[in-house]
Structure formats: C-alpha cells, structure tokens
C-alpha positions in Angstrom: -0.1 -0.4 0.1 1.4 3.3 -1.4 1.9 5.9 1.2 -1.4 8.3 1.9 -2.5 11.5 0.1 -0.2 14.6 1.7 -2.5 17.3 0.3 -5.9 18.0 -2.2 -3.2 17.7 -5.3 -1.9 14.3 -4.3 -5.8 12.5 -4.1 -7.1 10.9 -7.2 -8.7 13.1 -9.9 -12.2 11.4 -9.0 -12.5 12.9 -5.4 -13.7 16.5 -5.8 -16.5 15.0 -7.8 -17.5 12.3 -5.8 -17.3 14.8 -2.7 -19.8 17.1 -4.8 -22.1 14.2 -4.6 -21.8 13.4 -0.7 -23.2 15.1 2.9 -20.3 14.9 4.8 -19.9 17.9 7.8 -17.7 21.0 7.3 -14.1 20.3 7.7 -12.8 20.1 11.0 -15.8 18.6 12.6 -15.5 14.8 14.4 -16.7 12.3 12.4 -16.8 8.6 13.4 -17.0 6.1 10.5 -18.0 2.9 10.7 -15.2 0.5 8.7 -15.4 -2.7 8.2 -12.8 -3.2 5.5 -14.8 -3.2 2.4 -14.7 -1.0 -0.5 -17.8 1.0 0.4 -16.6 1.6 4.0 -12.9 2.3 2.8 -13.9 4.8 0.6 -16.1 6.1 3.2 -13.1 6.5 5.5 -11.1 8.0 2.8 -13.4 10.6 1.8 -14.0 11.8 5.0 -10.3 12.6 5.5 -10.4 14.2 1.8 -13.8 16.3 3.5 -11.7 17.7 6.0 -13.3 15.8 9.2 -11.3 14.5 12.4 -12.0 11.1 11.3 -11.7 8.1 13.8 -12.3 5.0 11.8 -13.9 2.1 14.1 -14.3 -1.5 13.3 -16.3 -4.2 15.1 -15.3 -8.0 14.5 -18.3 -9.9 15.1 -16.4 -13.4 14.8 -18.4 -15.2 12.7 -15.6 -16.4 10.1 -12.3 -17.4 11.0 -9.5 -14.9 10.9 -11.9 -12.0 10.8 -9.7 -10.5 13.8 -7.1 -9.9 11.0 -9.6 -7.6 9.1 -9.1 -4.5 11.9 -5.5 -4.8 10.5 -6.5 -3.2 7.2 -8.7 -0.9 8.7 -5.9 0.3 11.1 -3.7 0.8 8.2 -5.5 2.4 6.2 -6.3 4.9 8.8 -2.7 5.4 9.8 -1.9 6.2 6.0 -4.8 8.5 6.0 -4.1 10.5 9.3 -7.4 9.4 11.0 -7.7 7.9 14.6 -8.5 4.2 14.7 -10.5 2.3 17.5 -11.1 -1.8 17.2 -14.2 -3.2 18.7 -15.6 -7.2 19.1 -18.5 -8.4 19.0 -19.5 -12.1 20.5 -22.5 -13.4 18.2 -23.4 -17.1 17.6 -25.4 -18.6 14.4 -28.7 -18.5 14.9 -32.1 -16.8 13.3 -32.2 -13.3 12.0 -28.6 -13.1 12.1 -27.8 -10.4 10.1 -30.2 -8.2 12.0 -28.6 -9.1 15.5 -25.2 -8.6 14.1 -26.3 -5.0 13.1 -27.8 -4.8 16.3 -24.6 -5.7 18.5 -22.4 -3.4 15.9 -24.4 -0.3 16.8 -24.6 -1.2 20.5 -20.6 -1.1 20.0 -20.6 2.1 18.1 -21.6 5.9 18.2 -25.1 7.0 18.0 -23.8 9.7 15.1 -21.8 7.2 13.2 -21.3 7.2 9.5 -21.5 4.4 7.6 -20.4 3.9 3.9 -24.2 3.2 2.3 -24.0 4.0 -1.5 -27.3 4.3 -3.7 -27.5 0.7 -4.3 -27.7 0.2 -0.6 -30.8 2.7 -0.4 -32.3 0.8 -3.4 -31.7 -2.5 -1.8 -33.2 -1.1 1.9 -36.4 0.1 -0.4 -37.1 -3.3 -1.7 -36.3 -5.4 1.7 -38.7 -3.1 3.5 -41.2 -3.0 0.4 -40.9 -7.1 0.8 -41.3 -6.8 4.4 -45.0 -4.6 4.3 -43.5 -1.5 5.2 -45.2 1.9 5.1 -44.0 5.6 4.3 -41.1 5.5 6.9 -39.8 1.7 5.7 -40.3 2.9 1.8 -38.3 6.2 2.4 -35.0 4.2 3.0 -32.1 5.8 4.7 -32.1 9.8 5.2 -29.0 11.8 3.6 -26.4 13.7 6.1 -23.9 13.3 8.1 -25.1 9.7 9.1 -25.0 8.6 5.6 -23.2 11.0 3.2 -22.4 8.5 0.2 -26.2 7.9 -0.4 -24.9 10.1 -3.6 -22.6 7.7 -4.8 -22.6 4.2 -6.8 -21.1 0.7 -5.3 -18.8 0.9 -8.1 -17.5 3.9 -7.6 -16.3 3.3 -4.2 -14.6 0.5 -5.6 -13.0 2.4 -8.4 -11.6 4.9 -5.6 -10.2 1.5 -3.3 -8.2 0.7 -6.4 -7.0 4.6 -7.5 -5.6 4.5 -3.8 -4.3 1.2 -3.9 -6.4 -0.4 -1.0 -6.9 -3.8 -0.9 -10.7 -4.0 0.7 -12.1 -7.6 2.5 -14.2 -9.3 0.5 -17.0 -10.4 3.0 -18.7 -14.1 2.1 -21.4 -13.3 3.9 -22.3 -11.0 1.2 -22.9 -13.9 -1.2 -25.3 -15.9 1.4 -29.0 -16.5 0.3 -29.9 -17.1 3.7 -29.6 -12.9 4.0 -32.7 -11.5 2.3 -30.7 -8.4 1.5 -28.2 -10.5 -0.8 -30.8 -12.1 -2.7 -32.0 -8.8 -3.6 -29.1 -7.6 -4.5 -28.3 -10.5 -6.7 -31.0 -11.4 -7.8 -34.4 -9.1 -7.7 -32.5 -6.3 -8.5 -31.1 -7.2 -11.9 -34.5 -9.1 -12.3 -35.6 -5.8 -12.2 -33.1 -4.0 -14.4 -34.4 -6.5 -17.3 -37.9 -6.0 -16.7 -37.3 -2.1 -17.0 -34.9 -2.5 -19.5 -33.0 -0.3 -17.7 -30.8 0.8 -14.2 -33.8 0.8 -11.6 -31.4 1.6 -8.8 -31.7 5.3 -9.1 -35.7 4.8 -10.1 -35.6 3.2 -6.6 -33.6 6.2 -4.9 -35.6 8.8 -6.0 -38.9 7.0 -5.0 -37.3 6.7 -1.3 -36.5 10.5 -1.5 -40.1 11.8 -2.7 -42.2 9.3 -0.2 -39.7 10.7 2.6 -41.0 14.1 1.9 -44.7 13.4 2.1 -43.6 11.1 5.6 -41.9 14.3 6.9 -45.3 16.3 6.1 -47.7 13.8 7.8 -45.4 13.6 10.6 -45.4 16.9 10.8 -49.2 17.2 10.7 -49.5 15.2 13.7 -49.3 17.0 16.6 -52.3 19.5 15.4 -54.5 16.4 14.7 -53.9 14.2 17.8 -51.9 16.4 20.7 -52.3 13.9 23.0 -51.9 10.0 21.6 -52.9 8.8 24.8 -56.6 10.6 24.5 -58.2 7.5 22.7 -61.6 9.7 21.8 -59.3 11.9 19.9 -57.2 9.2 18.1 -60.4 7.4 17.3 -61.9 10.6 15.6 -58.6 11.4 14.3 -58.0 10.3 9.7 -56.6 7.0 9.8 -53.4 7.8 8.5 -52.5 10.7 11.2 -53.5 8.0 13.5 -51.5 5.5 12.5 -48.5 8.1 12.7 -49.4 9.6 16.0 -49.5 5.8 17.6 -46.6 4.8 15.8 -44.7 8.2 17.1 -45.9 7.4 20.8 -44.7 3.9 21.0 -41.4 4.7 19.3 -40.8 7.5 21.6 -37.2 7.7 23.2 -39.1 7.5 27.0 -41.4 4.3 25.8 -40.1 0.8 26.7 -38.2 -0.8 24.4 -37.8 2.3 21.8 -38.6 0.8 18.6 -41.2 1.1 16.2 -44.1 -0.8 16.2 -45.3 -3.3 13.2 -48.7 -2.4 11.2 -50.6 -4.8 12.9 -49.8 -3.7 16.5 -50.5 -0.2 15.5 -53.7 -1.6 14.2 -54.5 -3.5 17.5 -53.6 -0.3 19.6 -56.1 1.8 17.5 -58.5 -0.9 18.3 -58.1 -0.8 22.0 -58.6 3.2 21.6 -61.9 2.7 19.8 -63.0 0.7 22.4 -62.9 -2.9 20.2 -60.2 -4.2 22.7 -59.6 -3.8 26.4 -55.3 -4.2 25.6 -53.3 -5.4 23.5 -49.8 -7.0 23.5 -46.5 -5.7 22.0 -43.5 -7.3 21.1 -40.9 -6.7 23.8 -43.3 -7.5 26.2 -45.0 -3.8 26.0 -48.8 -3.7 26.8 -51.0 -1.1 25.7 -54.7 -0.8 28.1 -57.5 1.7 27.8 -59.1 2.9 31.3 -61.2 5.9 31.3 -61.0 7.2 27.5 -56.8 7.1 27.9 -54.4 4.5 27.4 -51.7 3.7 29.3 -48.3 1.8 27.8 -46.9 -0.3 30.0 -43.7 -2.3 30.1 -42.4 -5.5 31.0 -39.8 -7.2 33.2 -39.4 -9.8 30.9 -38.7 -12.4 33.6 -41.2 -15.6 33.0 -44.4 -15.3 34.9 -44.4 -17.9 37.7 -48.2 -19.3 38.4 -49.8 -20.2 42.2 -52.5 -22.3 42.3 -54.3 -21.1 45.1 -54.4 -17.5 43.6 -56.3 -19.5 40.9 -60.7 -19.3 40.6 -62.3 -22.5 40.0 -63.4 -22.9 36.6 -63.9 -26.9 36.1 -66.2 -27.9 34.2 -69.2 -30.7 35.4 -67.8 -33.5 33.4 -64.0 -33.2 34.9 -65.4 -32.5 38.6 -64.1 -36.2 39.5 -60.4 -35.7 38.5 -60.0 -32.3 37.7 -58.6 -29.9 40.3 -58.0 -25.4 40.7 -56.6 -24.3 37.6 -52.9 -23.7 37.6 -53.2 -21.2 34.2 -56.5 -19.6 33.7 -57.3 -19.5 30.1 -57.2 -15.4 30.1 -53.8 -15.9 31.6 -53.1 -18.4 28.6 -54.3 -15.6 25.8 -52.4 -13.0 27.0 -49.0 -15.0 27.7 -49.6 -16.3 23.7 -49.9 -12.9 22.0 -47.1 -11.6 24.1 -44.8 -14.7 23.0 -46.0 -14.3 19.6 -45.4 -10.8 19.3 -41.7 -12.0 20.8 -41.1 -14.5 18.1 -42.3 -11.5 15.4 -39.8 -9.7 16.5 -37.0 -12.0 16.6 -37.1 -13.7 13.7 -38.4 -10.9 11.5 -36.2 -11.4 8.6 -36.3 -15.1 8.8 -39.6 -16.4 9.1 -39.3 -20.3 11.4 -40.6 -23.6 10.5 -42.7 -24.4 13.5 -42.4 -27.8 14.7 -45.4 -28.9 17.0 -44.9 -31.9 19.2 -48.2 -33.7 19.3 -50.5 -34.2 20.7 -50.7 -32.0 23.9 -48.7 -28.7 22.1 -51.7 -29.2 19.1 -53.8 -26.2 20.9 -51.0 -24.1 22.0 -49.1 -24.3 18.5 -52.4 -23.2 16.7 -52.9 -20.4 18.8 -49.2 -19.5 18.8 -49.2 -19.6 14.8 -51.6 -17.0 14.7 -49.8 -14.7 17.0 -47.0 -14.7 15.0 -47.0 -11.9 12.5 -45.2 -14.2 9.8 -45.7 -16.6 7.3 -44.6 -19.3 9.1 -44.4 -23.2 8.1 -45.8 -26.1 10.3 -45.0 -29.1 10.7 -45.6 -31.5 13.3 -43.9 -35.0 15.3 -44.8 -37.4 17.7 -42.9 -38.6 20.8 -43.9 -40.6 23.6 -42.3 -40.8 26.9 -45.1 -41.2 29.6 -47.5 -43.5 27.9 -50.9 -43.6 30.2 -48.5 -42.4 33.3 -48.7 -39.3 35.1 -44.7 -39.3 35.0 -42.4 -39.5 32.4 -40.5 -42.6 31.8 -37.4 -41.3 30.3 -37.6 -43.6 27.2 -38.2 -41.3 24.0 -40.1 -42.8 21.4 -40.3 -41.5 17.6 -44.2 -42.0 16.9 -44.3 -39.7 13.7 -41.5 -38.1 12.2 -41.1 -34.6 10.5 -42.1 -34.3 6.6 -40.1 -30.8 6.0 -36.5 -30.6 5.2 -34.8 -29.2 8.0 -31.6 -28.2 6.7 -30.3 -24.4 6.3 -33.9 -23.5 8.1 -34.9 -21.8 11.3 -36.4 -24.4 13.5 -38.6 -23.1 16.3 -39.6 -26.2 18.4 -43.3 -26.0 20.0 -43.7 -28.1 23.3 -46.7 -27.9 25.8 -44.4 -28.9 28.8 -40.7 -29.3 30.1 -40.4 -31.6 33.3 -37.2 -33.4 33.4 -35.7 -32.2 30.2 -34.9 -35.5 28.7 -37.3 -36.0 26.1 -36.3 -32.2 24.5 -32.8 -33.2 25.2 -33.4 -35.9 22.9 -34.9 -33.9 20.3 -32.9 -31.4 20.1 -30.3 -33.9 19.3 -32.0 -35.5 16.9 -33.0 -32.6 15.2 -29.5 -31.0 15.3 -28.6 -33.7 13.2 -30.8 -32.8 10.0 -28.5 -29.6 10.0 -31.0 -26.5 10.7 -29.7 -23.0 10.2 -30.6 -22.8 14.0 -33.2 -24.9 16.8 -34.7 -23.1 19.1 -37.6 -23.7 21.7 -41.0 -22.4 22.8 -42.5 -24.4 25.7 -45.4 -23.6 27.4 -45.0 -24.7 31.0 -41.7 -25.7 32.7 -42.2 -27.5 35.4 -40.2 -26.2 38.8 -37.6 -28.6 40.3 -38.1 -31.3 37.5 -35.1 -30.8 35.4 -32.7 -33.0 35.2 -30.1 -31.7 32.3 -29.8 -27.9 31.3 -32.8 -26.4 29.2 -31.6 -23.2 27.6 -35.5 -22.1 26.6 -35.3 -19.1 24.2 -39.2 -18.6 24.8 -41.2 -19.8 28.0 -44.6 -19.3 28.7 -45.1 -20.6 32.6 -43.3 -21.8 35.4 -45.4 -23.7 37.0 -45.1 -25.9 40.2 -44.6 -29.7 40.3 -47.8 -31.5 39.8 -49.1 -33.3 37.1 -51.3 -30.9 34.8 -54.0 -31.5 32.4 -55.9 -29.3 29.9 -54.8 -27.0 26.9 -53.8 -29.6 25.4 -52.5 -31.7 27.9 -54.3 -35.1 28.8 -54.0 -38.3 30.8 -55.4 -41.6 28.5 -56.3 -38.3 25.9 -58.8 -37.0 28.4 -59.1 -32.8 29.3 -57.2 -32.1 26.3 -60.2 -29.4 25.6 -60.2 -27.6 28.8 -59.9 -24.0 28.5 -57.6 -23.4 31.1 -54.6 -25.6 32.4 -55.7 -27.6 35.7 -54.3 -29.7 38.4 -54.9 -33.0 37.9 -55.9 -35.2 40.7 -55.9 -39.3 39.9 -58.6 -41.7 41.7 -57.8 -43.5 44.7 -55.2 -46.6 43.5 -53.9 -45.1 40.2 
C-alpha cells in the first residue's frame, strides 16, 4: 500500500467530483466512521478525510468467520495512512435466526449514535426493496435519510470500488455478502437484476428517487400529527383523527425515546392499538413485552420485566367443568392468562424472526392447541410441521425413554426451526429431540415451551421462549391429557388421580 495523500493535489482526480455528491459535515468537525474494511467503508474513510473531517475509524469484529480479527489490521493500516484515528471493537455473536439483524444490532451497540456508514445509492435501493417485501409503510420505503450519518447515498457502489483501486487499497471481501440465507443478498443478486431486465434500465436511481419523494411525504404527515392528535393517549381524539394521522401518532408514541423498548411498532400492532382506542379491545400485547391498555378513555403503555411469569394455584379461581369435577382440580393457569401470554410470545417471535420466518415444529399431541394459538399470534409467514414422541404412555410421570411415533415431513437443512412444546419436566425428552433434529443441519434450533415444571429438570434446558413456570405437579388441559382425556379444557388444571391409580 502506497503512502497516503499529503494534500488535496495528491488525491485521485475523481475525489472532488465524488465529494460534490456527498453530505459530509464541515471541515474540522469530528466524525466517527464505521469501517469494516470493505470497499464502501474504505471509500467512506478516505472521502471523510478528504472532506477535512476529524475522522476516527471504528472497526467491529463480529467473530463470525475464521480470521475475521485480521480485518481490523486492514482498517488500522488505512487509517494510519490517511492520518485518521483508529479504534477496534469486538462483539460475541453466535449463529442463529435473524443473524443479519442481530449482527447489525450488536455492531451499532458498540458504535456511537451518530456514526457515519458507507451506504451507497445501491444500498438505498436494496433497503427500499427489502422494506417493501417486509410490508413497510412510508417510513420504511423512505429508506435512509442523507446527511452526516449516510454521507455517500449519492454515490454508486462501483465508484467506491474504483476509488479503492485508485488509492491502492486491498479491501476485505466478506463471503457472507453472497449467502442466500440473507434477504438483502437475494435482493442484490437476484431481484435488482431482474427488475433492471424487466424495466430495461438501471432501477437503482429510480428507487433512490422514489425513496426521496416518499420521505418528503412522510415528513409532512409527521408534521401534521401534533395538530390532529396532540395527545396520543387520548383514546377519543385518536379514534376521531384521520386514519393516516392516527396511525402515525401511535407509531410516534410507541417509538418515542421515553417508551419501553424504543422500537417502532409493526402495522399489525398499530392496528390493534387503534382497536383499543376505539373500545373494540380492552388491551393488546406488543413486541418486547409491552402492553397497551385503555382505562377511562386514556391509553396507557406498560413495560414488562421480561421475566417468565410464575403461577400459584391457590390464587386461581375454580373453573372446572362439570364433567371433569371428579379428577380435575384448580386451574394452574387460567384461560385468560394463557391468551395473554401466547400473544406476548407471538409478538416476541415476530420481532426475533422478522427477516427469517421460522418453521414451527409442534410436538404432538400435547402442543396442538398451544401451537395453533401461537401460530396465529405470529405476524410472519410461518411454516408448520408436526412430530409425535412418547415418554409418558398412560402414566403421570415421564419414563425418560423416548420413542418417535411420527417424524417430520419437512426438510430442516438450512432452515430456522422453532420447536413448540407443551410442557417440560425432566428435560430428557427435549434433550433427545434437540440432538435428533440438530443432526438434520438446521440453520438454528430454538424451543418455545408453554410450561416448565420447577425443580424437575435433570439436564440444562436453555429455552429461548417460556410461557409459565408451574409447580411440580401433573396438569391437564389446553392440550395436556391423561389417557387422551381433558385436552379440551380451556385452562391448565391440576390433575387429581382416583384412588389406587
């Protein structure tokens, strides 16, 4: 790598023209740049220095591939050559669902809030299409806003590569950019070329211009909200406002810095909140364990601790149907609590798997009702399959011996799999299932269990989603049975076996 430019006259001849289409801050202003070592981020570093900013290059190593730590040396060398400061960070991130989004979240957690990125016009077009495929509204289709955080949106990707070549940089080539598991990669390598072929033109500038137009309209709607809905917690005012402004008022309220979670809600969540405002619902669950309820014409946003809710049998009111009085005891989890918790789990799964909808694997027969309700609570195009195992027989305690009664039809290789279980006690059956399913090479394998018996586990569980922790007792209802009876109880009840059984 040759020595860095000593002055304006030493920069490649293309630099002044490139800078004219960038939105860097004024000379002398401190600017942190996220630099992975790829051509876009190295071009960002060079152009930021050429613009006269006081640049700090920050490299984040996710540790997702062998030798990734050496990429920091590429960035360090470029920063030293250009006279910029350098800082290295590392994030621990394992494989699993929604990897692209989790890597981005881990990266930005280590970067300053105002960090500049090397996104180009091509990235803008990909962002618009990705958001369109996810069902985004105006805000998502507006893409990234130009400014100091995204100063290179006026440049094309080929121009950053040409600049790196002109400066003698040897950029890092990230193989994950070709991984078809990631939505953005398929948009880049498949959808954009197809759109260009159909339109018989380069569609990247078209999509970027469309984003700019929609951004103007989005900002106008945002400016109209305070006049139409001064207080989004006023249920009557929210219901009376034009629907477009009411939606935006809810989004702004739920995404405000002071609200729990701090993330914008989905369209489905906004619609449910408006139903609460109109009185069609009393309350609704949101992603991140949040809840909106209505009381005396006011909306209240509540956050949850994130802990699994325990239940106590003595606090539950009796609701045993007449035909089950002989053997069915007090409810351990009421029907109302089940519905509320399933909605919370569905919202959490929707958020976690937003970019990679999972295959739900229901364990028959106990999980059938839970699986059905959970699938409807997930706002994603999930696939479902079922398998049946036996470790109880007709007993009320697990034998620990697992037998596959029905296997899966779906191919698991490369897919994100979420096993849906009704109840976990010893954990031996689940431990066997995990090993059995992992052999089919899924991209990730997680578990959502409705009930976990406290104090019964013989192996570590490592459950991603848990509905309730319950006392160590045999229970029936909501899919759980004894000799195929009591599955259709609406709540989960204690089971009282007859004398001598």
